[in-house]
C-alpha positions as CSV (number, residue, x, y, z in Angstrom):
1,M,102.6,123.1,-92.2
2,K,103.4,120.3,-89.0
3,K,99.4,120.2,-88.4
4,I,99.6,120.0,-93.1
5,V,101.7,117.5,-92.9
6,I,100.4,115.5,-89.8
7,I,97.1,115.3,-90.3
8,L,98.1,114.1,-93.6
9,A,100.6,111.6,-92.3
10,C,97.3,110.6,-89.5
11,S,94.8,109.9,-93.3
12,L,97.6,107.8,-94.6
13,L,97.4,105.8,-91.9
14,S,94.1,105.5,-91.2
15,S,92.7,104.9,-95.2
16,S,96.2,101.8,-95.1
17,F,94.2,100.5,-91.7
18,V,90.6,100.9,-93.8
19,F,91.8,99.3,-97.4
20,A,93.4,96.5,-94.4
21,Q,90.4,95.4,-93.4
22,T,88.2,95.8,-96.6
23,S,90.7,93.2,-98.7
24,P,89.0,89.9,-99.7
25,K,89.5,87.6,-98.1
26,I,90.8,84.9,-100.7
27,G,90.5,80.6,-100.5
28,W,91.2,78.1,-103.2
29,I,91.1,75.0,-103.7
30,E,91.7,72.1,-106.6
31,S,88.2,71.2,-107.9
32,A,89.3,68.2,-109.5
33,E,91.2,67.1,-106.3
34,L,88.3,67.3,-104.6
35,L,86.5,64.9,-106.9
36,Q,88.6,62.6,-106.6
37,S,88.4,62.1,-103.6
38,M,84.6,61.5,-103.8
39,P,83.9,57.9,-103.5
40,E,80.9,59.2,-105.6
41,K,82.7,59.9,-108.3
42,S,84.3,56.2,-108.8
43,K,80.9,55.0,-108.5
44,A,80.1,56.7,-111.7
45,D,83.0,55.9,-113.0
46,S,82.4,52.1,-112.9
47,N,78.7,53.4,-114.5
48,I,79.8,54.7,-117.1
49,A,82.1,52.4,-117.8
50,K,80.0,49.7,-118.2
51,Y,77.0,52.2,-119.9
52,A,80.4,52.5,-122.4
53,K,81.3,48.6,-122.9
54,D,77.8,47.5,-123.7
55,F,78.6,50.3,-127.3
56,Q,81.7,48.8,-127.7
57,N,80.5,45.1,-127.5
58,Q,77.9,46.1,-130.4
59,I,80.3,48.0,-132.6
60,D,82.8,44.5,-132.2
61,I,79.4,42.3,-133.3
62,M,79.3,45.0,-136.6
63,M,83.0,44.6,-136.8
64,K,83.1,41.2,-137.3
65,E,80.1,41.1,-139.8
66,Y,81.7,43.2,-141.5
67,Q,84.5,41.4,-141.9
68,T,82.9,38.5,-142.4
69,K,81.1,40.1,-145.5
70,G,84.1,41.7,-146.4
71,Q,85.4,38.4,-146.3
72,A,83.5,36.6,-148.5
73,Y,82.5,39.2,-150.7
74,Q,86.2,39.0,-151.9
75,A,86.7,35.4,-151.3
76,G,83.3,34.7,-154.1
77,E,84.3,38.0,-156.3
78,K,85.5,36.3,-159.7
79,T,82.3,33.6,-159.3
80,M,79.9,35.8,-159.1
81,S,77.6,37.6,-161.5
82,D,78.0,42.0,-161.9
83,A,73.9,41.9,-159.7
84,I,75.1,40.0,-157.4
85,K,78.7,42.3,-156.8
86,E,76.5,45.2,-156.7
87,V,74.3,43.5,-154.1
88,K,77.1,42.5,-151.7
89,Q,79.3,45.8,-151.9
90,R,75.9,48.0,-151.8
91,E,75.5,45.7,-148.1
92,I,78.9,45.8,-146.7
93,A,78.7,50.0,-147.8
94,D,75.4,49.7,-145.5
95,L,77.4,48.1,-142.7
96,Q,79.7,50.2,-141.9
97,A,77.6,53.3,-142.3
98,R,75.3,51.4,-139.8
99,I,78.5,51.4,-137.8
100,E,79.5,54.8,-138.5
101,A,76.2,56.1,-137.7
102,T,76.9,53.9,-134.4
103,Q,80.1,54.7,-132.9
104,Q,78.5,58.9,-133.7
105,S,75.8,57.8,-131.5
106,A,77.6,55.9,-128.7
107,Q,80.2,58.9,-128.2
108,E,77.4,61.0,-128.2
109,K,75.1,59.2,-125.9
110,L,78.3,58.2,-123.9
111,Q,78.4,62.2,-123.6
112,Q,75.2,63.0,-122.1
113,K,75.2,60.2,-119.7
114,K,79.0,61.4,-118.5
115,Q,76.9,64.9,-118.3
116,D,73.6,63.2,-116.3
117,V,76.1,61.0,-114.1
118,Y,78.3,63.4,-112.8
119,A,75.6,66.4,-112.7
120,P,74.6,65.6,-109.0
121,I,77.9,64.7,-108.2
122,L,79.5,68.4,-108.8
123,E,76.1,70.1,-107.3
124,K,76.8,68.5,-104.1
125,A,80.9,69.0,-103.9
126,D,79.7,72.9,-105.7
127,K,77.1,73.4,-102.4
128,A,80.1,72.1,-99.9
129,I,82.6,74.2,-101.2
130,K,79.9,77.1,-100.8
131,A,79.2,76.2,-97.1
132,V,82.5,76.4,-96.1
133,A,83.0,79.9,-97.2
134,K,79.8,81.2,-95.8
135,E,81.4,79.5,-92.7
136,K,84.4,80.9,-92.9
137,N,83.7,84.5,-94.3
138,Y,85.5,83.8,-97.7
139,D,84.6,86.8,-99.9
140,Y,86.2,84.2,-102.7
141,I,87.8,80.5,-103.6
142,L,89.2,80.5,-106.3
143,D,89.6,76.8,-108.5
144,K,93.8,75.9,-108.9
145,S,92.8,73.4,-111.4
146,G,90.9,74.8,-114.2
147,G,94.5,76.7,-115.0
148,V,92.6,80.2,-114.5
149,L,95.1,80.6,-111.5
150,L,98.6,82.1,-112.9
151,F,99.9,83.7,-110.1
152,A,98.9,84.0,-106.0
153,K,99.9,85.1,-102.7
154,D,99.7,82.5,-100.0
155,G,95.9,81.8,-100.0
156,D,94.3,79.6,-98.1
157,N,93.7,76.0,-99.1
158,I,90.2,75.4,-98.0
159,L,90.1,71.8,-99.9
160,P,90.7,70.2,-96.5
161,L,88.0,71.7,-94.7
162,V,85.3,71.0,-97.8
163,K,86.3,67.3,-97.1
164,A,85.7,66.8,-93.6
165,K,82.6,68.7,-94.8
166,L,81.5,65.5,-97.1
167,G,83.2,63.3,-94.4
168,I,85.7,62.5,-96.7
169,K,89.2,61.6,-95.3
């Protein structure tokens, strides 16, 4: 009976020792903070802001034209014939439709521009994270920025290592 207890105790100790050796090494990073610290991001942000400003300028010009036509219509409405009123109303409605279409197009193009501009930056960050994970033998790296991590025991924050890999201070 003693031998069975000793064998059982030894097997439990050895299995817990094996489990301790095979538990995964987990690190975490706040990718939003990494992205914010990358110098390429500020250049990308200014590029996107300029692109958006160009669209906004175009829309502002159209809005001024819309206001001018609307005010002219209201000022001369009483003296206009029904046919002229109809033509002017159609002009104003067409301009309003063009403004709405331009705004919609601008939003879509701006979103595509953001994706195009950020893609190489995100790819660079992803490569650096993977390189650090391989160099430091991490099994998993969790992104704390995404709100996916609800609870975790203290792990290793690899942000300083990834910044060093990218040459960021």
